[in-house]
N, C-alpha and C positions, 0 to 999 in steps of 0.2 A: 604482408597482410595489412592492408590499409582500410579495413572495414570500420565504419562508424559505429560505436557502441554507446548507447544512452542508458545510464544506470537508472533504475527505479528507486534507488535508495536516496532519501531526502537527508536524513541525519542518523548518526549512530553514536551511542555511548556504550563503552564496554570497559570492564576491568576484570580482575580475576574472579569476581563473585557475581556479576550481573551483566546482562546484555539488553540494551533497549535500542530498537531500530524503528525508524519511521519510513514507510514505503509509499511511493506514489501510485495510487490507484485512481487518479483523477481522469475523468472523461470530459471531453468538450460537449457543449450543449448542441442540440439539433438546430437545423437551419430555421425552423419555426420559432425557436426561442433565441434568436440571434443576439438579443441584448444581454443574455446571461453568459457568464464566463464559463461555468461548468454545468454539467447535467444535474438536474434536480428532480429525478424520478419520472421524467416524461417517458411515455411508452413508445416503443419502436414498432416497426412493421410486424415483427414476430410476437407482439404483445409482451415483450420484456420491458422492464423498467430500467432506464439508464440512470445509474446512481454514481456520483462522484465521491470517492472516499480517500482517506489517508489511513493506511494500515499501520498498526502498531504491533511489533513483535517484542515480547518481554520474556527473558529466561533468567532464572535464578540458579546460579551454580554453587551457591553457598551451602545449600542443604545437603544432608547425607543422601546418597542414593538409596532407593527403595530395595534394591536387590544387591546383596553383597556376594562377592565371588570368593 
């Protein structure tokens, strides 16, 4: 299995109480905006706006669960 896999995870911090993860949601700019590195809300042919983002996932495992079994 020699498939190339590119992870979207930029960085992660985790321990027994917390998880913080940064994910790559960056999009390249359109040809019309060739001087920009990433998309900045320009509209596509489908009238969608291309936005370039970095996603953040945060989970707190230190709190008591809401439902006890």
